[in-house]
N, C-alpha and C positions, 0 to 999 in steps of 0.2 A: 504494500499498499503506500503510495506517494505522500511527501509531506503535506501537499496541497490538499489532498484528500483526508487527512487526519485534520488537519486545519478545518475544512469546511464542516466534517463531522462533529465538529467540537460546538458549530452552531445549534446541534439538537441535543447534545449534553447540555448545554446551560441552561434550556430549560424545557422540561420534558412535560411529556403531553398530559395534561392533567384534569381534563375535560371542560375546560372555559378558554382554553387558548388553540382551541384546536386548528382554526385559520392559519395563525401564525406558525405553528407547528408543520403544518401540512406544507407552506411557503417554504420554508427552511427544507425540508425532506424532498420535494423537488428541486430545490436548488442542487443539493448533495447528488442526488440521482442522476441529475441533468451532469453534471461534470464526470461521474462514475460511467456514464452511456448505459445507465441501467433503469432509466425511468419508464420505458417500456414494460416493466415488470409489473406496475400498479396501475397500468392502463390497458393490458391484455390479460383476458383470462388464461388461465392454465391450460398448454396446448395437451392434446393427446399422445401418448405414446406412438411415435411412428411404427414401433415392432421392427422384429428382427430383420425382415427383409428390405427396412428402408435402406437409402443410400446413405454414404457416409455423410454426407453435407447434412442432408435433414437427422440423422442422430446427431451428429455435433450441434448443430442448431437448438437441437431438444435438451441436451446436456448442460449447453450452456444457459438457455434459461432457467432449468432446474437449481444451478449453483447460484445464478444472480439472485433467483426467487427466496432461495433459502441465504443467501447474506442480506439481502434488502429487509425479509423477514426478521431476520436477528437483531437488524440495525433498529427497526421498527418497536420491536419488544425492551430494547434494551432503553429506548427513549422515552418510555411510558412511566407511569408511576405503577406501584404493583398492583393496585385494584384493576387497572387496565390492562395488565398482564397477564393476568388471571383469566380475564375476558377473553383474550384472542391468542392464548399461547397455542391453541390448536388448530390455529388458522395460517394460511399462506398470505403473503404480503397483498395479494389483489384482494381478498376476502377481508383480509384488515380494512383496507382503504374503504371497501364499498358499505362496510357496516359502520364504519367512524362517521362517513358522509352522512347516512341515514340517521345516526343518533345526534350528530352536532350542526349540520347545516339547519335544520327546523329553528333550533337554538339561536345560530346566526341571525335568521332571519328574523326573529322575533328581537334580537337585540339590536338589530339594523332598524328596525320602527321607530323604537323606544328612542333610540339616539338620534334619529331625524328628528321626530315628533319634538323632542328637547330641545334641538338646535333652532328649528323652525319657530318655536314659540318662545325662544329666548329673548326678552325684553330688558334692555337696561333701564333702570331706575333714574329720574332727575336726580342728581347731586351724587348718584354712586361713582367709585372709583372705576374711570374706563377701562384702566389697566387690568383690573381684576375680571371685568364683564369679557373683553376679549379674548384673554388668555382661556377662559371658559370655553368661551363658542370654538376658539382653536383646537382645545382638547376634544370636543365633541366631533369637530371634522378631521381630525386623526384616527379618531375610534372610529368615524365611518370608513376611513381609508384602509384602516386594518380589517374592517370587516366585508372589504371588497366592493365599497359603495363609495368609490373615491368622487368628490366634487370637483369640479372643473375651476380653473382658478378665478375667472369672472364670475361664476355662481357664489364662490366662495365669499370673494369679496363683496358682492352685493347682498351676501345673507348677515354679514356683520354689518354693514352700513345701515340697512333698514332696521336693526336692531336698537340702532342710537336713538336718545330721547330729541325732542325738539331743539333742545340748545345747541345741538349738533348741524342742525339743519344749513348753515351757512356753510359750514367745512364740508357737508357731502355736497352742496352745490356745484362749488368750487372745485371739489375732487372729481364731478362726474362731469361737468362742463369744459376741463382743462384735459379729460380724459388721462389721468395720471394714472400710470402703471407700475404698482407697487406688489410686492410679496406681503403676506399678512403679517411676518413680523417688521417690516417697513410701515403698513399701515398702522400697525401698533404704535410705534415710535411717533408717528404723525398725529396719530389721536391722544398721546400724552402731551405733545407738544401744546395742540391745539387746547386741551385742558388746562394747562397751564395757563397760557393767554387769556383765554375767559375768566380765571380766576384772578387775574390782574386787570381784567378790563374797566374795573370801577374805577381806577384813578388814571383813566385815558380820555381824551375829548372825545364826545360824540356830537354829532350835528342833526339835530332832528328839526323838520318841518311841521308847525301847526299853525292850525286858521285861527285869527282874531274876529269874534264876533262882536258886530257893532263897531261903531266909530270910534277911532282913537288915534293913537300914536303906535308905532312900533314898539313890541313889547321885546323886552331879552330876560331871560331869566335863567341862575345857575343852580343846577339840582346835583346833590350829592355831596359837596363839599361846604355849601354856606358861604362861598363868596360871591360877589356879584360881579355881573359883566363889566367890565374895564370901559372906560368913557374915553375916547381918543386913544392914547396908546398904540400909534401906527408907528412903524419905521418911517423914516425920513425919505427913502428910497420907495417906498409904497405908493401905488397910484390908485386915485378913486376910479372908480368903474363908471362914474357917470360925466366927471368932467376932464378925467385923464391926467389929471394935476395931481403932483405928489405931495405927501403931508398929512394925509386926512382920510378916513374912509367916506364911503357913500352917503351915509347916515348923518354924516357931519358936514357934508357938500351945501356950503352956502346956495350954489346954483341948483341943486336939486331941492332944498329947503323951499328955496322961492317958488319953485315950478309947483310944487305941492301946495304952497300957501295959494297960487294964481289957480289951481283946478279946484279946492274947496269953494274960491269967492264967485267962480262960475257953476258950482252946483255938484261936482264930482264927489263922490262918496269913495270912502278909503274902507267902506264895509267889504269883508271878504279878502283882505290883504293876510299873505303868508309871510311868518317872519321866520328867522332862524332862533331857535332857541341854543344855548352853548352851554355843555357840560365841563365845566374847566376842570385840567388837570391838577393832580397835587402836586406833580413834578415839574411841570413846564405848561407854560398855558399860551395857545396860539389860537386864531380865529381864522378860517378860511372862509373870505368875502367873495363868493361868486358873483356879486352885482345883482343877483335876483333872487328871490324866495320861493319860488317857483317854479317849474320845469314843465313846458310845454310840447305834447307831441300831437301830430296829425291824424294818428291810427290807435284805436285803442286796443287793438287785438295784441301788441306786447306787452299791454300792463298786468300785471300781479295782484290779486286782491283787489280786484277792480270793484268800484262801488259807482254806478249810476247815478246821475244828479237829478232834480227836477229843475226845471226852468227858473232862474232866478236864485238858485242858491249860492252858485258861484259864478260872478262876471269877471269877465278879461277886460281891459281897455288896452286898445293896440294904439300903436304910433299915430293914427289919423285922428284919434280920439273917440273912434267908436268903440262901443260895449258889445263885447261876444259872450254869450252866455256857454261855459263848460259843461261838457254831456256827462264826464266820468271823472275821477279821481283813482289813483292808483298807483303802485309802485313799478318803476322800470328797472330791469336788472341789466347793466353794462358790464360785459366781461372784457377787460384790457389784456393785450397780448403779454403782458408781466405775469397774469394769473389773478391779477387783483380784479377784484369784484366788486361794484358800487352799485349801491339802491338808490334811485332818484325816486322823490316824490313828485307825481305828477298830474 
């Protein structure tokens, strides 16, 4: 017996057949027999004795089969628990395999059913550690593979993603839209990073758009830190989005304020104005002044979470002074080439 054969047979000796590991044991047995060119012994029934009048070739073939069958049978018995040895010691290799399949394949089928049911019903609770959840699901996926029911890579990734709570919706959207190709361990690392960022999210600046009901001035408030919105505070090289002159924001622009004053004088209403709420960072403060409080799109087909409006709910004033009624409001998702995803209220 060669050293390679001895080394491969050690696979079976490390984990003997005990009644619950049949699929693993059978897989290792096939590997060993394939290397020894004896796999046919467990796949073909015992041949009939060719008789004394058979050709030398037929007699040699029969003898080889019987010798290999004895060798494989002894190997199988030696890698079973004593209880299973007693049940199979009077059987040849082919009969042992047929009997073991009949006993354990039904058991494996039931285990596959229970594991797949647990996998597809596994849901992560909001606030639970994402690492423990994904590792648990990876265990289910690996068990199914051992039971002969391996999930393809894309399905395994999708099953994990759909099990995540709503707080990971932005991560899942970004992952799917950018067609990111990662292994399950790599996905686990990304989810842990996303979870860490979400826990730190309370200290980051967030821009929100809200509607101001009734007449009044633009309102800005700070949430979460108790700080008020800074007045002025613009860099000298910053430019106003209204008059394009440096040194002030649009909200402090004298030209803009004068135009608003004139508009009020002729009866123009500021009802329905959209303003930006700024949640200030505890570590650094910055404001993205886009020059507009809301965004307009010409088609409602791309809007998510769309809400239709009744006539007069929200009116927009265009450049020629005409008032146009908005048909709907919602969120428009913009995916940048860098992978960053922006949500705009429109």
